[in-house]
N, C-alpha and C positions, 0 to 999 in steps of 0.2 A: 419635692426632694426625699420624703419619707420614702414613696415610692420606688426609687432610687436604689436609695439604701436598702430594703427590701429583696430587690433583684439582685443588688451584690451582695449580699447575704448567701441568698440560695446559690449563686455560682461559686461563690468559694467554698460552700459546703456540699456541691456538688464535683467540684475538682481535690474536695480533699478524701470525698469518697472514689477516687477513679482510679484508685491504685490497683485495682484487679489487674493491669495489665502490666504491672510489678512482681504480680506475686510468682514465686519459685516454681517452673515446672517441672511437675513430679517425672523424678526417673522411672521408665520403663524396664520390662524386665529384660533381661539378655535370651540372646537364643544358642544352647548348647551344639556344641561342634562335635569335639572329640572330649574323652572314650565315647565309641559309638553307645548306643541304649542298644544294650542286650548282649554285650558283645565282649570277645575275649582280647583285651590290649596287650599288645606283643610290643610298643615299642620302647615302652621303659628303659633305663637304661641302670645297669646292674650295678648296687652300691657296694654288697655283700652276698651270702651265700642265701640271708632272708627277706632281704629289702632290694628294692627300684625305685629310680626315680620317675616317677609319669606327669607328660606334661598335658595340661587340659587347657583347652579353646574353647571360645564361646565369640558370637557377633555381638556387638553394641547394643545394649538396650539407649530409646532414645533418651535422651535428658540426662544419662548418669554422667556421672566424672569419676567414678570410681567402683568396687566392687570386691565383695567377699565370697569366697572359693569354700565351700564345705563340701568338705568328703569321710565317708562314713564307712567305718569296715563295718560288715552286717553282719560277720562272726562274734563280732567282740562287741559292738556297739558305740569302739573307740572315735570320738570326732575329733578329725583337723580341722585347722580353719588357714588363710591367709588372706592378706588384704592386697589389692594391686591396683593400680590406675591403669593395667593394661587390660588387654584381650587374652591374655593365659597367663599362667600360673604355676608352679612345680611343685609337689608334696612326694617324700618318700615316701612307698606302699609297701604293706608286706605281699610279700609273692604268694601267688596262690589263691587268695583272698577274696570274695565279693565285695563291691564297694557302691554304693550311692553316693550319687556328687549333684551340687547345684549350686548356683550364682546366686548372690543378691548384688541388687544394682542398688547405688546411694549419690548423694548429691550434699554440699557441702552446706545448703539453702536451705533443706527444708528435711526432717527427720524421717521424714515418708520415704519406705524402699521397696523395691518390687523384687519379686523371686521368680526365678527361673522355674521350667518342669523341674524333676527329681528323675537321673536314668543311673540306670546301674549297669553296671559291669564285673567282669573279675580279671585281676591282675595275672597278668600271665607266670606259672611257676614250673614244677616241672614235672607235672602231672597230666596225664593224658585224657581224665575224663573229670566234668564239672559237677557238681551237685545244681539240681535246679535252683535257680534264682528265687526267692521268696513270691510269695503268691502276691499281688498288689491286688489289693481290696478295692470294689470300685465299688461296692451300697450290698446294703447302709455304712455308710462311714460309722467311726469310733466315737459313740456320745449322741447319737441321730436317733430323733424321735419319729417314728412314722403310725400310720394306719397298717392297717390288717385292708384284704383284701375282700371280695366279699364268700371266699372260701374259708376263711379265717386262716390266710395264708400269705407269704410274704417272699417274696425273690432276694437272694443271695447270689451277687454278682461279683467276680474276679476277674485277672489273667495270669496268666502263667506265661513263662519264659525258660529258654534254655538253651545254653551256647553251642552242646551240641545238638540239640532238636531232636530229642529223644524222651520227650515226656512220656509216662506211661500212663497216670492218672490220678486223681486230689483224694482225699481223703478229709471228707466236713465235718466238724465239729460244733456241735450245738448245744447250750444246755440255759437253766439260771442259775448257777453255780459256776464259778472261776475257779481252774479251769475248765474248760468247756470238756468234757469227757463221753458225750453220747454221740456216739457215729451215727449219724444222720443220712450220709449216700457217700456212694464214692464212683463220681464221675469218670468218664475216661477224659484222654488227653483233650479233646474235641468238645469238651462240655464246660462250662464254664459259670452254669446258671442253675440254680435249683431253685426249687420254691420248699419253703417247710411250713407247718403249722405251727400257730402260736396263740398264746394266749393275751388278752389284752392286762394291761396295768402291769405287765413285768418287766422286767429287764432282762437280757438274753446277750450271751458270749457269746463266740464263734473263732474259729480259726481253719485257714486251710493245713495242709498237709500235701505236697508236691511230690511226686516220686520220680524218677526214671528208669528206663526198663537197665542200667548198672546197677540200681538198686539203692542209688543214692537218694535222698529225701530232704525235704528243707518246709521251714514253719513257718508262716506268716506273720505269727505272732497275735496276740489276742486281741479283738476288737469287741463292742458292748454296743447295743441300741435298746431303747425303753418302746412300746407297743402300746399307744395311746386307744 
């Protein structure tokens, strides 16, 4: 009898611990569709001289019940957000301004979320030429701790994009003080990777200025990394 009770107790424990199948499935990232990456969005509905209403669209993320759209004006860093249960949403945007946008997938049964990739675009305005998009810093990411190679160098990597496809080149600034003011390289439009000499035990700050053939420019912002 004691053996039967012991077996029954184990069965109840296993049954009680078998709730793994009932755990909420985590939401997955949405796939962005429109406005297209590194494009000029010309489909906005004009609201007034300075603003147009732009529709954003994306594909569903698995297990997601709702979404939060985030769009940031890259000139002013003003963030706009809107929550929706659908796969699209509209926001009023400044004409002629560059924006970045992303979508956060959510589910009611968990606080976990998933974030889509980040795309950038220009909301069409009256101008006929656009400044390049901010250089997208690939590595080192801000706050990273990295090692030097055998030549006491590290690689700085970024990507650039321009609606007009007329990037002329880059200016790369690097120093141990911020803002970085030492110009270390001026690569052409086709070079987005350089090596720089660094010292161990230091924190470095760097930024990339992108210029185009019309004389327009954009600033990546300041990033930092520590050398071990």
